[in-house]
C-alpha positions in Angstrom: 37.4 -20.9 68.2 35.0 -19.5 65.7 31.5 -18.5 66.9 28.3 -19.0 65.0 25.0 -17.4 65.7 22.1 -19.8 64.9 18.7 -18.3 64.3 15.5 -20.5 64.1 12.2 -20.6 65.8 12.2 -24.4 65.6 13.8 -25.5 68.9 14.5 -29.1 67.8 16.2 -27.8 64.6 18.3 -25.3 66.6 19.4 -28.0 69.1 20.3 -30.5 66.3 22.3 -27.9 64.3 24.0 -26.6 67.5 25.1 -30.1 68.4 26.5 -30.7 64.9 28.4 -27.4 64.9 29.7 -27.8 68.5 30.9 -31.3 67.6 32.8 -29.7 64.7 34.5 -27.3 67.1 32.4 -24.2 66.8 30.9 -22.1 69.7 27.2 -21.6 69.0 24.8 -18.9 70.3 21.2 -19.5 69.6 18.2 -17.1 68.9 14.6 -17.8 68.3 14.0 -15.1 65.7 15.6 -12.3 63.9 14.7 -9.7 66.5 16.3 -11.6 69.3 19.3 -12.3 67.1 19.9 -8.6 66.4 19.6 -7.8 70.0 22.2 -10.5 70.9 24.6 -9.5 68.2 24.5 -5.8 69.3 25.1 -6.7 73.0 27.9 -9.2 72.6 31.0 -9.7 70.5 29.7 -10.3 66.9 29.8 -13.9 65.7 32.1 -15.0 62.9 29.2 -16.4 60.9 25.4 -16.4 61.1 23.2 -19.3 60.2 19.6 -18.1 59.8 16.3 -19.7 59.0 14.0 -17.8 56.7 10.6 -18.4 58.3 10.6 -17.0 61.9 8.1 -15.0 63.9 8.5 -11.3 64.8 11.4 -10.8 62.3 11.9 -13.4 59.5 15.2 -14.2 57.9 14.8 -11.7 55.0 13.9 -8.9 57.4 16.9 -9.9 59.5 19.2 -9.6 56.5 17.8 -6.2 55.7 18.3 -4.9 59.2 21.7 -6.4 59.5 22.9 -4.4 56.4 22.1 -1.2 58.3 24.4 -2.0 61.3 28.0 -1.4 60.1 29.7 -3.9 62.5 27.3 -6.7 61.5 27.2 -6.0 57.7 30.4 -7.9 57.0 29.5 -11.1 58.9 28.9 -14.0 56.5 25.3 -15.4 56.5 24.1 -18.8 55.5 20.3 -19.0 55.0 18.8 -22.4 55.9 15.2 -22.9 54.7 12.6 -25.2 53.3 11.9 -22.7 50.5 13.8 -24.0 47.5 12.5 -21.6 44.9 14.8 -19.3 42.9 12.7 -16.3 44.0 13.6 -16.8 47.6 17.2 -17.7 46.9 17.6 -14.5 44.7 16.0 -12.3 47.4 18.3 -13.7 50.1 21.4 -13.1 48.0 20.2 -9.5 47.1 19.8 -8.8 50.8 23.4 -10.0 51.5 23.3 -13.7 52.2 26.5 -15.5 51.3 24.9 -19.0 50.9 21.5 -20.6 50.8 20.9 -24.1 51.9 17.6 -26.0 51.6 16.3 -28.2 54.4 16.7 -31.0 55.0 20.4 -30.4 54.7 23.0 -33.1 55.3 25.5 -32.4 58.1 28.5 -32.5 55.8 26.8 -30.0 53.4 26.2 -27.5 56.2 29.7 -28.0 57.7 31.4 -27.6 54.2 29.5 -24.4 53.6 30.4 -23.0 57.0 34.1 -24.0 56.5 34.1 -22.3 53.0 33.0 -19.0 54.6 35.6 -19.3 57.4 38.7 -20.2 55.4 41.3 -19.2 58.1 40.1 -21.9 60.5 42.8 -24.5 61.2 41.2 -27.8 62.1 40.4 -31.3 60.8 38.7 -31.4 57.4 34.9 -31.4 57.5 34.8 -34.3 55.2 36.0 -36.5 58.1 32.7 -35.9 59.9 
């Protein structure tokens, strides 16, 4: 089973996304901000994918991406940024800092699951389109 680290300070969003991902067969670990996420990632087996909000307290998504690049065993984990910021400036910055994908909220469940699936190609399971 693939594991996903889900980072957002909005608890309702975290809970909704976690339910969607768990229903699709993923194990989900949640963090309230980038600082908590880094601590979790360093203390446990790293996730297969990170889903990260941009706007979080203490350490925002961009700061998280920057810090993640400095930790060798975390640098290769794919990251999907999920944010309400739809401008090209923010998208470009996220990609420069190492994000693999950038989704704008609100995001449909199938869009999220298709993006996750695209970044985890070795996963053997039912097609996301069936959800």
